[in-house]
Backbone as CSV, one residue per row, in Angstrom:
resi,resn,N_x,N_y,N_z,CA_x,CA_y,CA_z,C_x,C_y,C_z
1,UNK,22.231,-68.883,-16.170,21.467,-69.105,-14.950,22.083,-68.367,-13.765
2,UNK,23.395,-68.372,-13.633,24.026,-67.730,-12.481,23.806,-66.223,-12.475
3,UNK,23.667,-65.612,-13.645,23.413,-64.168,-13.677,22.046,-63.826,-13.084
4,UNK,21.107,-64.752,-13.139,19.801,-64.521,-12.517,19.914,-64.484,-11.002
5,UNK,20.745,-65.345,-10.435,20.948,-65.335,-8.984,21.558,-64.021,-8.529
6,UNK,22.394,-63.437,-9.350,23.000,-62.156,-9.034,21.945,-61.058,-8.937
7,UNK,20.898,-61.156,-9.727,19.855,-60.132,-9.754,18.888,-60.223,-8.580
8,UNK,18.809,-61.364,-7.908,17.857,-61.522,-6.802,18.039,-60.490,-5.693
9,UNK,19.270,-60.253,-5.193,19.398,-59.212,-4.152,18.980,-57.828,-4.638
10,UNK,19.259,-57.527,-5.896,18.852,-56.229,-6.437,17.335,-56.127,-6.510
11,UNK,16.680,-57.192,-6.926,15.226,-57.214,-6.976,14.638,-57.084,-5.578
12,UNK,15.186,-57.810,-4.623,14.689,-57.743,-3.242,14.844,-56.331,-2.686
13,UNK,15.957,-55.686,-2.960,16.182,-54.323,-2.469,15.191,-53.351,-3.083
14,UNK,14.840,-53.572,-4.342,13.905,-52.650,-4.989,12.481,-52.832,-4.482
15,UNK,12.188,-53.944,-3.798,10.857,-54.197,-3.282,10.629,-53.630,-1.884
16,UNK,11.677,-53.084,-1.258,11.467,-52.507,0.066,10.615,-51.247,-0.079
17,UNK,9.755,-51.033,0.881,8.811,-49.932,0.817,9.154,-48.896,1.863
18,UNK,8.785,-47.672,1.587,8.981,-46.582,2.512,7.707,-45.752,2.531
19,UNK,7.525,-45.043,3.611,6.327,-44.210,3.734,6.294,-43.162,2.626
20,UNK,5.106,-42.901,2.134,4.930,-41.890,1.084,5.128,-40.497,1.664
21,UNK,5.348,-39.507,0.819,5.474,-38.134,1.315,4.261,-37.676,2.131
22,UNK,3.055,-38.048,1.714,1.871,-37.612,2.469,1.818,-38.276,3.847
23,UNK,2.214,-39.541,3.933,2.265,-40.220,5.236,3.329,-39.564,6.105
24,UNK,4.486,-39.269,5.538,5.543,-38.609,6.315,5.095,-37.246,6.820
25,UNK,4.330,-36.512,6.016,3.820,-35.202,6.463,2.873,-35.381,7.649
26,UNK,2.000,-36.381,7.574,1.086,-36.615,8.690,1.838,-37.015,9.957
27,UNK,2.806,-37.895,9.817,3.594,-38.310,10.989,4.341,-37.111,11.561
28,UNK,4.931,-36.295,10.695,5.606,-35.080,11.163,4.625,-34.189,11.919
29,UNK,3.386,-34.102,11.425,2.361,-33.306,12.102,2.013,-33.867,13.470
30,UNK,1.895,-35.195,13.574,1.627,-35.817,14.878,2.750,-35.529,15.860
31,UNK,3.983,-35.677,15.389,5.128,-35.442,16.272,5.214,-33.975,16.690
32,UNK,4.891,-33.069,15.790,4.883,-31.643,16.131,3.803,-31.351,17.168
33,UNK,2.654,-31.992,17.025,1.572,-31.814,17.996,2.026,-32.260,19.380
34,UNK,2.628,-33.425,19.461,3.109,-33.933,20.749,4.213,-33.043,21.304
35,UNK,5.145,-32.632,20.450,6.289,-31.830,20.886,5.847,-30.523,21.540
36,UNK,4.810,-29.902,20.991,4.405,-28.571,21.447,3.172,-28.579,22.350
37,UNK,2.672,-29.749,22.691,1.406,-29.871,23.417,1.470,-29.495,24.897
38,UNK,2.653,-29.545,25.478,2.749,-29.352,26.919,2.373,-30.609,27.694
39,UNK,2.108,-31.687,26.977,1.726,-32.951,27.606,2.966,-33.753,27.996
40,UNK,2.768,-34.660,28.931,3.810,-35.600,29.347,3.517,-36.950,28.709
41,UNK,4.568,-37.683,28.414,4.474,-38.970,27.730,5.098,-40.032,28.630
42,UNK,4.306,-41.048,28.946,4.804,-42.108,29.827,5.298,-43.293,29.005
43,UNK,6.541,-43.693,29.320,7.158,-44.840,28.660,7.871,-45.662,29.714
44,UNK,7.463,-46.917,29.846,8.079,-47.842,30.807,8.130,-47.276,32.221
45,UNK,7.036,-46.625,32.624,6.908,-46.140,33.986,7.510,-44.769,34.260
46,UNK,8.179,-44.171,33.288,8.773,-42.841,33.462,8.063,-41.844,32.559
47,UNK,7.976,-40.592,33.039,7.328,-39.526,32.289,8.369,-38.661,31.599
48,UNK,8.072,-38.278,30.359,8.973,-37.458,29.549,8.196,-36.280,28.982
49,UNK,8.895,-35.165,28.758,8.241,-34.033,28.118,8.098,-34.327,26.624
50,UNK,7.343,-33.476,25.941,7.060,-33.683,24.526,8.284,-33.848,23.650
51,UNK,9.273,-32.939,23.747,10.456,-33.082,22.895,11.206,-34.406,23.113
52,UNK,11.321,-34.840,24.356,12.011,-36.110,24.633,11.197,-37.287,24.097
53,UNK,9.872,-37.216,24.219,9.011,-38.275,23.686,9.142,-38.351,22.165
54,UNK,9.162,-37.205,21.518,9.281,-37.156,20.065,10.627,-37.729,19.626
55,UNK,11.662,-37.427,20.359,12.989,-37.978,20.048,12.930,-39.512,20.036
56,UNK,12.299,-40.086,21.050,12.177,-41.541,21.134,11.329,-42.097,19.981
57,UNK,10.186,-41.480,19.730,9.313,-41.958,18.659,9.963,-41.813,17.289
58,UNK,10.768,-40.773,17.125,11.480,-40.581,15.857,12.503,-41.696,15.644
59,UNK,13.175,-42.129,16.706,14.114,-43.244,16.585,13.381,-44.518,16.159
60,UNK,12.229,-44.770,16.770,11.431,-45.938,16.394,10.956,-45.814,14.942
61,UNK,10.548,-44.616,14.566,10.091,-44.374,13.194,11.191,-44.706,12.194
62,UNK,12.386,-44.229,12.450,13.510,-44.479,11.550,13.774,-45.970,11.419
63,UNK,13.798,-46.670,12.540,14.048,-48.109,12.546,12.976,-48.843,11.743
64,UNK,11.712,-48.503,11.988,10.603,-49.160,11.292,10.580,-48.824,9.808
65,UNK,10.852,-47.565,9.477,10.811,-47.141,8.082,11.895,-47.848,7.271
66,UNK,13.059,-48.042,7.842,14.137,-48.750,7.141,13.737,-50.180,6.807
67,UNK,12.807,-50.710,7.548,12.351,-52.084,7.348,11.021,-52.162,6.598
68,UNK,10.557,-51.014,6.095,9.344,-50.989,5.305,8.074,-51.255,6.093
69,UNK,8.087,-50.956,7.385,6.937,-51.255,8.247,5.912,-50.132,8.309
70,UNK,6.263,-48.946,7.826,5.339,-47.814,7.915,4.867,-47.440,6.518
71,UNK,3.674,-47.911,6.176,3.071,-47.577,4.890,1.903,-46.613,5.058
72,UNK,1.472,-46.414,6.305,0.385,-45.476,6.596,0.670,-44.809,7.936
73,UNK,-0.011,-43.725,8.190,0.140,-43.054,9.477,-0.362,-43.952,10.597
74,UNK,-1.392,-44.728,10.304,-1.901,-45.678,11.294,-0.856,-46.744,11.624
75,UNK,-0.046,-47.141,10.647,1.062,-48.070,10.924,2.033,-47.453,11.923
76,UNK,2.351,-46.175,11.721,3.256,-45.498,12.655,2.670,-45.518,14.061
77,UNK,1.410,-45.179,14.177,0.776,-45.166,15.498,0.824,-46.567,16.100
78,UNK,0.450,-47.562,15.317,0.388,-48.949,15.804,1.765,-49.470,16.212
79,UNK,2.766,-49.299,15.355,4.067,-49.923,15.577,5.023,-49.074,16.419
80,UNK,4.882,-47.760,16.388,5.825,-46.909,17.115,5.195,-46.200,18.306
81,UNK,3.915,-45.851,18.215,3.324,-44.932,19.173,2.451,-45.506,20.260
82,UNK,2.329,-46.824,20.356,1.384,-47.357,21.330,2.002,-48.073,22.513
83,UNK,3.155,-48.706,22.293,3.744,-49.463,23.399,5.238,-49.635,23.205
84,UNK,5.903,-49.971,24.287,7.332,-50.228,24.262,7.615,-51.505,23.488
85,UNK,8.558,-51.429,22.588,8.970,-52.618,21.842,9.713,-53.598,22.733
86,UNK,10.325,-53.093,23.790,11.106,-53.949,24.678,10.260,-54.588,25.772
87,UNK,9.471,-53.787,26.471,8.708,-54.310,27.612,7.280,-54.706,27.252
88,UNK,6.758,-54.153,26.159,5.365,-54.401,25.791,4.382,-53.533,26.556
89,UNK,4.882,-52.672,27.464,4.000,-51.797,28.239,3.448,-50.674,27.367
90,UNK,2.159,-50.398,27.545,1.500,-49.346,26.773,2.029,-47.973,27.176
91,UNK,2.103,-47.083,26.208,2.452,-45.693,26.455,1.189,-44.938,26.875
92,UNK,1.379,-43.845,27.618,0.260,-42.999,28.032,0.650,-41.537,27.841
93,UNK,-0.357,-40.681,27.767,-0.152,-39.242,27.630,-1.011,-38.546,28.672
94,UNK,-0.417,-37.570,29.348,-1.132,-36.762,30.346,-0.933,-35.301,29.992
95,UNK,-2.038,-34.657,29.626,-2.005,-33.238,29.275,-2.539,-32.421,30.440
96,UNK,-2.089,-31.170,30.563,-2.581,-30.316,31.650,-4.105,-30.226,31.662
97,UNK,-4.673,-30.365,32.844,-6.121,-30.224,33.059,-6.967,-31.224,32.269
98,UNK,-6.384,-32.355,31.901,-7.121,-33.402,31.191,-6.769,-34.750,31.803
99,UNK,-7.672,-35.717,31.703,-7.350,-37.057,32.213,-6.282,-37.734,31.352
100,UNK,-5.539,-38.605,31.963,-4.538,-39.402,31.249,-5.243,-40.294,30.224
101,UNK,-4.632,-40.429,29.043,-5.166,-41.293,27.992,-4.041,-42.155,27.438
102,UNK,-4.406,-43.182,26.715,-3.388,-43.983,26.034,-2.752,-43.120,24.945
103,UNK,-1.505,-43.400,24.639,-0.860,-42.660,23.553,-1.574,-42.919,22.232
104,UNK,-2.117,-44.123,22.086,-2.860,-44.432,20.866,-4.050,-43.482,20.721
105,UNK,-4.806,-43.279,21.788,-5.951,-42.372,21.740,-5.495,-40.943,21.439
106,UNK,-4.420,-40.504,22.083,-3.891,-39.156,21.854,-3.500,-38.981,20.385
107,UNK,-2.751,-39.942,19.840,-2.269,-39.829,18.463,-3.407,-39.966,17.454
108,UNK,-4.353,-40.844,17.704,-5.500,-40.987,16.797,-6.330,-39.702,16.764
109,UNK,-6.519,-39.102,17.939,-7.261,-37.841,18.004,-6.511,-36.740,17.253
110,UNK,-5.200,-36.674,17.452,-4.391,-35.672,16.747,-4.449,-35.900,15.241
111,UNK,-4.452,-37.151,14.815,-4.536,-37.461,13.388,-5.884,-37.015,12.813
112,UNK,-6.952,-37.245,13.539,-8.280,-36.800,13.080,-8.297,-35.277,12.898
113,UNK,-7.708,-34.577,13.865,-7.691,-33.112,13.778,-6.831,-32.647,12.607
114,UNK,-5.678,-33.290,12.367,-4.822,-32.929,11.223,-5.563,-33.136,9.905
115,UNK,-6.240,-34.277,9.806,-6.951,-34.583,8.545,-8.136,-33.642,8.353
116,UNK,-8.764,-33.220,9.424,-9.897,-32.289,9.307,-9.437,-30.909,8.839
117,UNK,-8.193,-30.553,9.133,-7.659,-29.263,8.730,-7.332,-29.192,7.247
118,UNK,-7.197,-30.337,6.607,-6.841,-30.354,5.178,-8.004,-29.972,4.315
């Protein structure tokens, strides 16, 4: 009986999930779009350029992925790309010559365009 208890942590570890390669490719595509867009990203009242925004979102992605929270690209958008985990404030994106939009709208639109290219 005690040998079964020993196997429980191993079984639990094997049940953790990680994003599939195709989901990771889509997320990488979203981050590349933001990085090179020339748009500004608002987080907790401050504006950041694309590379700095991507750095922050990548940190959130890593944290969430280690916990098995990202099983789809939509999960990434929902859990990492829409609002601050600390303050709960929504993120926004402002691109040159375009109205400000929620980061969720920006990322969903970018995802639609990525999927249409396939």
